[in-house]
C-alpha positions as CSV (number, residue, x, y, z in Angstrom):
1,X,0.0,0.0,0.0
2,X,2.9,2.4,0.7
3,X,4.1,2.1,-2.9
4,X,0.6,3.0,-4.3
5,X,0.7,6.2,-2.2
6,X,4.2,7.1,-3.4
7,X,3.3,6.4,-7.0
8,X,0.3,8.7,-6.6
9,X,2.5,11.4,-5.2
10,X,5.0,11.0,-8.0
11,X,2.1,11.3,-10.5
12,X,0.7,14.3,-8.8
13,X,4.1,15.9,-8.7
14,X,4.6,15.3,-12.5
15,X,1.1,16.6,-13.2
16,X,1.8,19.7,-11.1
17,X,5.2,20.3,-12.9
18,X,3.5,19.9,-16.3
19,X,0.8,22.4,-15.3
20,X,3.5,24.9,-14.2
21,X,5.4,24.4,-17.4
22,X,2.2,24.9,-19.4
23,X,1.4,28.2,-17.5
24,X,5.0,29.4,-18.1
25,X,4.8,28.6,-21.8
26,X,1.5,30.4,-22.1
27,X,2.9,33.5,-20.4
28,X,5.9,33.5,-22.7
29,X,3.7,33.2,-25.7
30,X,1.5,36.1,-24.4
31,X,4.7,38.2,-23.9
32,X,5.9,37.4,-27.3
33,X,2.6,38.4,-28.9
34,X,2.6,41.7,-26.9
35,X,6.2,42.4,-28.1
36,X,5.2,41.7,-31.7
37,X,2.1,43.9,-31.4
38,X,4.1,46.8,-29.9
39,X,6.8,46.5,-32.6
40,X,4.1,46.6,-35.3
41,X,2.6,49.8,-33.9
42,X,5.9,51.7,-34.0
43,X,6.4,53.6,-37.3
44,X,9.2,52.5,-39.5
45,X,11.4,54.9,-41.4
46,X,9.1,56.3,-44.2
47,X,9.8,55.4,-47.7
48,X,11.5,57.9,-50.0
49,X,8.4,58.7,-51.9
50,X,6.5,60.2,-48.9
51,X,6.3,63.8,-48.0
52,X,9.5,65.7,-47.4
53,X,11.7,63.1,-49.1
54,X,10.7,63.9,-52.6
55,X,14.3,64.8,-53.6
56,X,15.4,61.2,-52.9
57,X,12.8,59.8,-55.3
58,X,15.1,60.3,-58.3
59,X,18.3,59.0,-56.9
60,X,19.7,56.3,-59.2
61,X,17.3,57.1,-62.0
62,X,19.7,59.2,-64.0
63,X,22.9,57.6,-65.1
64,X,25.5,59.5,-67.1
65,X,27.4,57.2,-69.5
66,X,30.4,58.6,-71.3
67,X,32.2,56.7,-74.0
């Protein structure tokens, strides 16, 4: 009978460890999603064709070739 009790305790301990691991993984996933969402909200450097960067739109479009 003593071995049945110790086996039950071992199983309960494993189940509890698995539950803690699952909770930790869910928290990490939630933190990762929050990080991705916060990064997506931040503006990225505007492309050259927007607003005040009109002068950079023509860079590389004119090539002088001399033979």
